[in-house]
N, C-alpha and C positions, 0 to 999 in steps of 0.2 A: 475619453475612456476606452475607445476601441482602436485608436490610432496606433500603428506599430512604431511610430517615431516619437511619441510623446510619453511623458511620465516615466522615463527610464532612469530613475534616480533611487532605486531600491538600496536601503542601508541595512545590512545584517545586524540584528539585535537592536534595532531602533525601537522606540516606544511602540510603534504600530506592529512591528514584527513580534515583539515580546507579548503584546496584548493578544495577537492572533494565536500564539502558542498557548497562552493562558486559556483562551476560549476553547481550544482543542482539548486541553486537560480537563476542563469542566464537562466537555462533551463526552469524554471517555468515562468520567466519574458518573455522569448522569445516565449513560447507557448501561453501565454495570448495575446501577441502582434499579433501573427499570427492568432489566433482565432478571434480577434477583427478587423483585417484589411483585411485578405484574405477570399475569398469566397470558394475556393477549398482547403480544409484542410484534405481531407480523407487520404492523404499520411501520415499525422501525426499518425493517428490511426493505419495504416498498420505497421509503424515502431514500435510503442508501442506493437502491437500484436505480432510481430516477436520477440521483446525483451523479452516479458513475456514467450513465448513458448520456446525460446532458453535457457533462464535462468533456468526455472524449469526442462526442459528436460536434459540439460547438467549437472545439479547438480546430478540428479539421475544416469546418466551415470558415472560421476566422482566417486561417492560413490561406485558404483558397481565395477568399474574397479580397485579401490584401496582397495577393501575388507572392506569398511566402512559402507555399507548399513546395516541397522538394523531396526527392527520394532519399537524399542524404540526411535530412533532419526530421521529416514529418511522418514517415511510415509509423504505424502503431506497433513499433518493436522495442520501444523503451520499456524498462522494467515496470513502470507505473501503468502503461497501456496494457501490457500482457497481464498484469495483476487485475486490471479492470475487467478484461474479457473473461478471465477465469472466475472472478467474483460474480459477474453476470450469469455465467454458465451455471455456477454452483447454486445460485438462487433458484433456478428452475430445475436443476438436476441434483436433487438431494442425495446424500449418502455416497458421493463419488470420492474415490481415493485421491483425486486431483486436489481435494481440499488441503492435503498435506504440503503440496507445493505452494498453494495460496497462503497457508499459514506462515511459511518461512520467508516468502518473498514479499508478502503483502502486509506485514506488520512493522517490524523494526526498520527495514529500508525506507518506506514512505515517511516514517517518523524522523529518520535522519535527514531526509530530503526537506522536511518542514523546518528542521533546526538550521540546516545549512543549504538553503534553496539556491538553485542555479537559474535564477531569473533576474533580468535587469529592471523589471517593471514594479513600480510602487503602487500602493493602495491610493485610490480605488480603481486602478486600471483593470480592465477585463482579465488580463493575463494573471494579475496578482490574485484576484478573487477566484478565478478558475483553478489556478495552481494549488492554492491552499485548500479550497473545498475538495478538490479531487484527491489530494494526498491525505486529507482527513478522512474522506469516505472509505478509502481502501482499508486501512487498519480497523475502522469501525465495523466494516462488513465482515472482516475476519472474526472479530469478537462476537458479532451477532450470529454468524453461522456456527461458531464453536458452541455457543450456548443453546441456540435454537434447535440445532440438529443433533446435539449431544455426541459429537465425534469423539471416539476414544483416542487417547494420546499415549503412544508407546515410544520408547527410545529409538527403535528402528525407523521411526518416521523421519528422524534426522537424516539417516542415510538415504532414505527414499527421496526426500526433498533435495538433497545434494545431487543425487543421481539425475533427477529430472532437470535441475538447473543446468547441469553440465550438458545434458542432451539438448536443451534449448540453446545453449551457448554455441554449439558447433555450427548450426545453420546460420545463426546471427553473425558469427565471426566471418563466415563466407560472404554474407551480404555486405558486411563492413569492408571486406577486402575488395569486392567487386565495385561497390558504389562509392567508396571513400567516406563512409559514414562512421558513426561511433555509437551505435546502439548497444545497450547493456554496458556502455563505457569499456568495451573490450579493446578498443584501440588506444585507450589512454584516459586519464582523468578529464572531467569537464573543465571549462574555463573558469568557473567560479571557485570560491574557497570551500573545498570539500575535503573530507579525510582521505579521499583517493589520491590527493596530491602527495601524500607521504608514502605511496606504495612503490615508488621507483619506476624503472623503465624496463622494457623488454620482457624477458622470461621472469625476472624478479617481480614485475607487476602482476603477472598471472599467478605466480606462487602466492603472493600476498593476497590476491583476490580470493584464492581457495582457502587460505588460512582464515581470512576475515569471514568468509561464508561459514566455516565450521564454528567459529566463535559466535557469530550472530545467531546461527541456527540453534546452537546449544543454549544460549541465553533465552532465545525465544521459547525453546522447549521448557526450560525451568519456569519461566513466567507463566506459561499456559498450564503447566502442571499444577501450579498453585491455584490458578483460576478454576481448574477442573475440580479441586477439592471444594471450592465454594459452590460450584455447579451441583455437585452431589448433595451438599447440604440443602440446597434449594429443592432438589428433587425429593428429599426426605420430608422436608417441611410441607411441600405440596401434597405428598401422599398422606401425611398425617391430617392435614386440613380436610382432605376429601373424605377420609375415614370418619372424622368427627361430624362432617356434614351428613353422611349417610346414617350415622347413629342418632 
């Protein structure tokens, strides 16, 4: 289960993979139901916080203990790791504008990573369990913070998110050039079968990354704009129930 040389027979869209995606779909549905029906939901955030911390920490321990840690592949500079640290920070630092970066890099990208995972390990290997739990917890934390902290959502948040992503990309691109790594997949697509394989090479690859970011961020905005409407309805129903209780 923990050996780096065993169970490397992952099959995309196998029955186990599809079942994992189905479980994630039920988790999103269950979370939205809890957030819209229950008043005390802080326990959800605590579970997600622990999942993010354990996922990132255990992965670093696993790579070190198996002699796999390297500057080229294991620094916490991948998109999921950066999203993880931002999600942990936002759990303790409420009301930060950094949420809008988390909103756009922490929802659709991890879900795409769940659909087209870049891992060789099959269930029940540690890496499979860690990978999927980790990439499930990130978008669930986005939903939780969006509902729990009542962040407003405006169109200009798309530009704000794009600006922060590009600011992050500059130092990571330098790290990639110096170390020969591929964090943020700025040096090219990963080895697995992902949509990034269609993005071309060289400058075309970067242009397509920017276009994809605009499209993904825009879709993300529209999705959470619809969720914001449901969030407002929940606020109204909570207010009316409190009024009835007082009378």
